[in-house]
N, CA, C and O of each residue as an XYZ file, in Angstrom:
480
protein
N     -34.869     25.000    -13.499
C     -33.883     25.939    -14.107
C     -33.100     24.701    -14.846
O     -33.662     23.612    -14.737
N     -31.786     24.736    -15.637
C     -31.007     24.449    -15.720
C     -29.629     24.823    -15.052
O     -29.394     26.013    -14.841
N     -28.480     23.619    -14.627
C     -27.519     24.142    -13.998
C     -26.310     24.769    -15.142
O     -26.023     24.406    -16.282
N     -25.796     25.811    -14.309
C     -25.043     26.356    -15.034
C     -23.528     25.637    -15.268
O     -23.232     24.813    -14.402
N     -22.864     25.784    -15.989
C     -21.436     25.011    -16.250
C     -20.765     25.421    -15.060
O     -20.753     24.410    -14.359
N     -20.192     26.358    -14.437
C     -20.114     26.687    -13.614
C     -20.899     25.685    -11.751
O     -20.207     25.092    -10.923
N     -21.646     25.779    -11.733
C     -22.492     24.359    -11.030
C     -21.927     22.978    -11.494
O     -21.597     22.249    -10.558
N     -21.814     22.659    -12.283
C     -21.914     21.205    -13.240
C     -20.600     21.055    -12.660
O     -20.353     20.022    -12.038
N     -19.473     22.220    -12.822
C     -18.158     21.298    -12.449
C     -17.955     21.648    -10.943
O     -17.287     20.952    -10.178
N     -18.439     22.510    -10.683
C     -18.500     22.837     -8.690
C     -18.874     21.084     -8.265
O     -18.120     20.455     -7.523
N     -19.968     20.550     -8.787
C     -20.174     19.464     -8.707
C     -19.365     18.250     -8.513
O     -19.104     17.590     -7.507
N     -18.978     18.117     -9.987
C     -18.009     17.618    -10.394
C     -16.579     16.985     -9.653
O     -16.019     15.889     -9.681
N     -16.308     18.335     -8.963
C     -15.182     18.266     -8.222
C     -15.636     17.917     -6.868
O     -15.114     17.017     -6.209
N     -16.296     18.406     -6.595
C     -16.507     17.820     -5.005
C     -17.075     16.033     -5.272
O     -16.428     15.106     -4.785
N     -17.457     15.963     -5.522
C     -17.478     14.164     -5.930
C     -16.586     13.097     -6.101
O     -16.557     11.910     -5.776
N     -15.478     14.299     -7.040
C     -14.155     13.840     -7.253
C     -13.480     13.644     -5.629
O     -13.261     12.556     -5.095
N     -13.298     14.612     -5.199
C     -12.737     15.196     -4.025
C     -13.131     14.028     -3.144
O     -12.203     13.451     -2.578
N     -14.870     13.409     -2.858
C     -14.867     12.771     -1.965
C     -14.545     11.125     -2.461
O     -14.189     10.148     -1.802
N     -14.827     11.289     -3.849
C     -14.296      9.732     -4.261
C     -12.291      9.532     -3.926
O     -11.921      8.474     -3.415
N     -11.651     10.190     -4.137
C     -10.210     10.440     -3.535
C     -10.086     10.131     -2.477
O      -9.189      9.321     -2.246
N     -10.907     10.619     -1.371
C     -11.052     10.489      0.164
C     -11.093      9.343      0.219
O     -10.059      8.725      0.474
N     -12.535      8.547     -0.047
C     -13.201      7.280     -0.006
C     -11.759      6.419     -0.253
O     -11.388      5.779      0.731
N     -10.925      6.340     -1.438
C     -10.440      5.461     -1.480
C      -8.572      5.482     -1.127
O      -7.652      4.808     -1.591
N      -8.623      6.824      0.114
C      -7.547      6.905      0.469
C      -7.839      6.217      1.553
O      -7.014      5.357      1.860
N      -8.932      6.357      2.345
C      -9.266      5.642      3.337
C      -9.289      4.091      3.228
O      -8.807      3.406      4.130
N      -9.802      3.588      2.214
C      -9.843      2.150      1.912
C      -8.527      1.887      1.345
O      -8.440      0.788      0.798
N      -7.600      2.529      1.334
C      -6.188      2.384      1.048
C      -6.191      1.660     -0.553
O      -5.494      0.703     -0.889
N      -7.199      2.421     -1.437
C      -7.512      1.335     -2.783
C      -6.537      2.280     -4.053
O      -6.619      3.462     -4.387
N      -5.688      1.231     -4.507
C      -4.846      1.697     -5.401
C      -5.924      2.571     -6.269
O      -7.149      2.466     -6.326
N      -5.032      3.468     -6.922
C      -5.646      4.146     -8.237
C      -5.019      2.808     -9.553
O      -4.120      1.987     -9.373
N      -5.751      2.981    -10.634
C      -5.102      2.543    -11.503
C      -3.531      2.649    -12.086
O      -2.788      1.784    -12.550
N      -3.293      4.532    -11.789
C      -1.576      4.789    -11.795
C      -1.127      4.220    -10.779
O       0.026      4.632    -10.649
N      -1.396      3.421     -9.879
C      -0.287      2.809     -8.742
C      -0.030      1.397     -9.414
O       1.024      0.760     -9.413
N      -1.618      0.956    -10.165
C      -1.063     -0.645    -10.654
C      -0.208     -0.267    -11.805
O       0.822     -0.898    -12.041
N      -0.510      0.527    -12.378
C       0.196      0.694    -13.826
C       1.936      0.749    -13.228
O       2.778      0.020    -13.751
N       2.269      1.647    -12.160
C       3.496      2.117    -11.972
C       4.257      0.802    -11.414
O       5.465      0.611    -11.554
N       3.364     -0.072    -10.763
C       4.034     -1.077     -9.972
C       3.723     -2.305    -11.133
O       4.520     -3.223    -10.941
N       2.984     -2.534    -12.049
C       3.295     -2.987    -13.060
C       4.530     -3.137    -14.175
O       5.135     -4.143    -14.546
N       4.671     -1.633    -14.588
C       5.929     -1.453    -15.124
C       7.164     -2.313    -14.607
O       7.804     -3.168    -15.219
N       7.380     -1.652    -12.770
C       8.181     -1.938    -12.113
C       8.801     -3.240    -12.461
O       9.867     -3.486    -13.026
N       7.654     -4.201    -11.872
C       7.421     -5.954    -12.025
C       7.971     -6.402    -13.094
O       8.649     -7.417    -12.936
N       7.887     -5.883    -14.366
C       8.030     -6.243    -15.568
C       9.600     -6.229    -15.643
O      10.323     -7.225    -15.657
N      10.064     -4.675    -15.698
C      11.205     -4.201    -15.889
C      11.754     -5.137    -14.545
O      12.727     -5.798    -14.907
N      11.531     -5.292    -13.624
C      12.719     -5.784    -12.530
C      12.478     -6.900    -13.101
O      13.556     -7.171    -13.631
N      11.602     -7.907    -13.388
C      12.045     -8.990    -13.171
C      12.889     -9.569    -15.074
O      13.609    -10.527    -15.357
N      12.518     -8.830    -15.637
C      13.024     -9.043    -17.162
C      14.958     -8.694    -16.686
O      15.925     -9.353    -17.069
N      14.960     -7.899    -16.093
C      16.639     -7.381    -15.748
C      17.216     -8.508    -15.130
O      18.320     -9.002    -15.361
N      16.313     -8.884    -14.277
C      16.934     -9.938    -12.973
C      17.327    -11.152    -13.951
O      18.352    -11.834    -13.954
N      16.038    -11.218    -14.897
C      16.474    -12.530    -15.418
C      17.059    -12.662    -17.524
O      17.020    -13.350    -18.544
N      17.589    -11.207    -16.816
C      18.307    -11.405    -18.001
C      17.559    -11.287    -19.438
O      18.178    -11.172    -20.496
N      15.998    -11.338    -19.323
C      15.112    -11.789    -20.930
C      15.337    -10.331    -21.286
O      14.648     -9.881    -20.371
N      15.697     -9.442    -21.804
C      15.615     -8.539    -22.879
C      15.484     -8.882    -24.453
O      16.116     -8.252    -25.301
N      14.851     -9.643    -24.673
C      13.907    -10.106    -25.799
C      12.665     -9.419    -25.518
O      12.216     -8.400    -26.043
N      12.226    -10.087    -24.678
C      10.922    -10.308    -24.556
C      10.459     -8.112    -23.668
O       9.425     -7.450    -23.572
N      11.511     -7.940    -23.390
C      11.398     -6.880    -22.353
C      11.598     -5.465    -23.479
O      11.408     -4.285    -23.184
N      11.938     -5.896    -24.523
C      12.611     -5.278    -25.791
C      11.248     -4.971    -26.784
O      10.947     -3.921    -27.351
N      10.665     -6.060    -26.779
C       9.371     -6.319    -27.401
C       8.408     -5.515    -26.657
O       8.060     -4.464    -27.194
N       8.013     -5.752    -25.753
C       7.003     -4.984    -24.720
C       7.069     -3.760    -24.972
O       6.119     -3.093    -25.381
N       8.577     -3.202    -24.680
C       8.337     -1.951    -24.641
C       8.352     -1.118    -26.247
O       7.751     -0.052    -26.380
N       8.962     -1.634    -27.171
C       8.602     -1.442    -28.686
C       6.638     -0.886    -28.537
O       6.219      0.270    -28.589
N       6.069     -1.772    -28.408
C       4.627     -1.831    -28.530
C       4.363     -0.701    -27.534
O       3.823      0.268    -28.069
N       4.663     -0.538    -25.892
C       4.695      0.773    -25.123
C       4.800      2.237    -26.135
O       3.893      3.054    -26.298
N       5.950      2.270    -26.637
C       6.342      3.445    -27.556
C       5.750      4.044    -28.721
O       5.562      5.228    -29.002
N       5.295      2.157    -29.821
C       4.477      2.682    -30.579
C       3.113      3.305    -29.923
O       2.866      4.476    -30.212
N       2.379      2.738    -29.221
C       1.479      3.257    -28.764
C       1.274      4.909    -28.399
O       0.471      5.809    -28.647
N       2.382      4.730    -27.739
C       2.384      6.299    -26.910
C       2.557      7.437    -27.937
O       1.882      8.465    -27.988
N       3.676      7.044    -28.826
C       3.527      8.029    -29.909
C       2.405      7.775    -30.776
O       1.905      8.871    -31.029
N       1.667      6.698    -31.446
C       0.032      7.248    -31.400
C      -0.214      8.097    -30.903
O      -0.347      9.092    -31.616
N      -0.353      8.206    -29.928
C      -1.285      9.273    -28.808
C      -0.503     10.533    -28.786
O      -0.872     11.424    -28.021
N       0.527     10.707    -29.533
C       0.788     11.755    -30.213
C       2.536     12.341    -29.771
O       3.282     13.099    -30.391
N       2.736     11.584    -28.408
C       4.282     11.494    -27.973
C       5.289     11.934    -28.931
O       5.032     11.951    -30.135
N       6.132     12.199    -28.585
C       7.695     12.226    -29.264
C       8.040     11.091    -29.422
O       8.089     10.414    -28.395
N       8.414     10.424    -30.734
C       9.181      8.963    -30.562
C      10.116      8.795    -30.037
O      10.230      7.712    -29.463
N      11.493      9.984    -29.953
C      12.852      9.831    -29.964
C      12.328     10.237    -28.353
O      12.861      9.331    -27.713
N      11.686     10.975    -27.487
C      11.723     11.207    -26.137
C      11.165     10.066    -25.631
O      11.827      9.611    -24.698
N      10.128      9.401    -25.927
C       9.594      8.724    -25.561
C      10.589      7.304    -25.341
O      10.652      6.680    -24.281
N      11.343      6.960    -26.611
C      12.271      5.960    -26.374
C      13.529      6.459    -25.191
O      14.257      5.735    -24.511
N      13.473      7.596    -25.238
C      14.512      7.899    -24.176
C      14.320      7.505    -22.871
O      15.144      6.868    -22.214
N      13.046      7.942    -22.420
C      12.449      7.896    -21.076
C      12.616      6.139    -21.032
O      13.525      5.746    -20.301
N      12.075      5.425    -21.519
C      11.987      3.906    -21.327
C      13.490      3.358    -21.190
O      13.769      2.505    -20.347
N      14.691      4.041    -22.300
C      16.178      3.359    -21.700
C      16.407      3.795    -20.207
O      17.072      3.149    -19.397
N      15.690      5.117    -19.929
C      16.476      5.491    -18.482
C      15.668      4.821    -17.813
O      16.321      4.494    -16.822
N      14.530      4.349    -17.706
C      13.502      3.373    -17.195
C      14.221      2.295    -16.621
O      14.239      2.079    -15.409
N      15.039      1.358    -17.790
C      15.566      0.280    -17.460
C      16.886      0.490    -17.211
O      17.270     -0.454    -16.521
N      17.940      1.390    -17.462
C      18.989      1.649    -17.002
C      18.897      1.871    -15.659
O      19.873      1.539    -14.987
N      17.706      2.481    -14.961
C      17.867      2.622    -13.520
C      17.244      1.373    -13.037
O      17.379      1.313    -11.815
N      16.639      0.390    -13.499
C      16.534     -1.005    -12.709
C      17.868     -1.787    -13.067
O      18.586     -2.616    -12.507
N      17.851     -1.306    -13.932
C      19.758     -2.419    -14.060
C      20.621     -1.714    -12.960
O      21.650     -2.268    -12.574
N      20.281     -0.662    -12.509
C      21.158     -0.457    -11.133
C      20.613     -0.361    -10.075
O      20.955      0.461     -9.225
N      19.578     -1.263     -9.927
C      19.030     -1.330     -8.218
C      17.880     -0.579     -8.333
O      17.175     -0.858     -7.362
N      17.226      0.409     -9.188
C      16.137      1.285     -8.736
C      15.061      0.458     -8.118
O      14.920     -0.740     -8.361
N      14.311      1.147     -7.310
C      13.133      0.689     -6.449
C      12.076      1.889     -6.908
O      12.432      3.028     -7.210
N      10.932      1.486     -6.902
C       9.843      2.934     -6.848
C      10.094      3.412     -5.323
O      10.660      2.929     -4.343
N       9.377      4.624     -5.619
C       9.173      5.472     -4.056
C       8.046      4.323     -3.345
O       7.460      3.418     -3.939
N       7.977      4.602     -2.214
C       6.808      3.911     -1.295
C       5.965      5.006     -1.230
O       6.340      6.151     -1.487
N       4.822      4.698     -0.893
C       3.759      5.631     -1.188
C       3.417      6.026      0.694
O       2.364      5.894      1.317
N       4.643      6.478      1.122
C       4.596      7.064      2.577
C       3.579      7.421      3.148
O       3.265      6.953      4.242
N       2.986      8.172      2.621
C       1.188      8.555      3.542
C       0.299      7.448      4.017
O      -0.276      7.207      5.078
N       0.422      6.664      2.461
C      -0.334      5.311      3.180
C       0.058      4.247      3.888
O      -0.784      3.429      4.259
N       1.288      4.108      4.159
C       2.433      3.377      5.270
C       2.447      3.936      6.648
O       2.732      3.215      7.604
N       2.021      5.739      6.845
C       1.940      6.153      7.660
C       0.517      5.746      8.144
O       0.356      5.483      9.335
N      -0.702      5.673      7.114
C      -2.074      5.699      7.673
C      -1.883      4.063      8.221
O      -2.297      3.712      9.325
N      -1.337      3.330      7.470
C      -1.087      1.871      7.750
C      -0.699      1.866      9.429
O      -1.388      1.628     10.421
N       0.247      2.114      9.315
C       1.224      2.229     10.815
C       0.338      3.068     11.899
O       0.509      2.768     13.080
N      -0.543      4.037     11.601
C      -1.218      4.350     12.763
C      -2.199      3.827     13.329
O      -2.488      3.870     14.525
N      -2.993      3.076     12.079
C      -4.231      2.607     12.446
C      -3.711      1.291     13.100
O      -4.559      0.665     13.736
N      -2.205      0.666     13.037
C      -2.086     -0.706     13.779
C      -1.486     -0.298     14.996
O      -1.253     -1.258     15.731
N      -1.100      1.001     15.537
C      -1.122      1.565     17.042
C      -2.287      1.733     17.689
O      -2.474      1.530     18.889
N      -3.219      2.173     16.749
C      -4.184      2.090     17.419
C      -5.301      1.031     17.883
O      -6.109      1.112     18.808
N      -5.074     -0.036     16.897
C      -5.760     -1.052     17.304
C      -4.306     -1.755     18.381
O      -4.819     -2.777     18.836
N      -3.327     -1.707     18.764
C      -2.764     -2.495     19.585
C      -2.972     -2.431     20.834
O      -3.183     -1.281     21.221
N      -3.000     -3.350     21.748
C      -3.578     -3.345     23.329
C      -2.635     -2.299     23.773
O      -1.524     -2.020     23.321
N      -3.358     -1.731     24.834
C      -2.162     -1.235     25.812
C      -1.295     -1.747     26.591
O      -1.552     -2.808     27.160
N      -0.196     -1.155     26.761
C       0.689     -2.042     27.472
C       1.309     -3.132     26.566
O       1.903     -4.053     27.126
N       1.216     -3.108     25.094
C       1.884     -4.171     24.595
C       3.044     -3.608     23.961
O       3.254     -4.238     22.924
N       4.011     -2.562     24.160
C       4.977     -1.542     23.805
C       6.327     -2.928     23.578
O       7.054     -3.003     24.568
N       6.529     -3.512     22.921
C       7.485     -4.390     22.941
C       8.234     -5.106     24.374
O       9.389     -4.975     24.778
N       7.101     -5.893     24.942
C       7.468     -6.487     26.048
C       7.419     -7.542     25.441
O       6.555     -7.851     24.621
N       8.486     -8.295     25.840
C       8.567     -9.516     25.038
C       9.635    -10.491     26.530
O      10.772    -10.415     26.996
N       9.142    -10.818     26.625
C       9.883    -11.377     28.166
C      10.180    -13.315     27.888
O      10.684    -13.996     28.780
């Protein structure tokens, strides 16, 4: 007998949940994490080096692609400008603190007993 639509959705939901949990345990970045950091690095380095011409060309391409996907042109350009302005004022992306907490916890568990800042 064929599975119902609801059964397939539930199975997919469980597979996705298991995949997210595995990636979290492995501390594997998601494509959105990489895209976010790539954008940050490109904008930060362009602003730091004063390379606005290349940055403007890249952001124009990004805006065109987003508009082709149906996003509003004016709003897209506004968001891009806001991102660049934040970087000009020293903005840093948020750290994924849940990942850092897991890393610190693992490091604490791996540290030998009695090694609590005893420097002599």
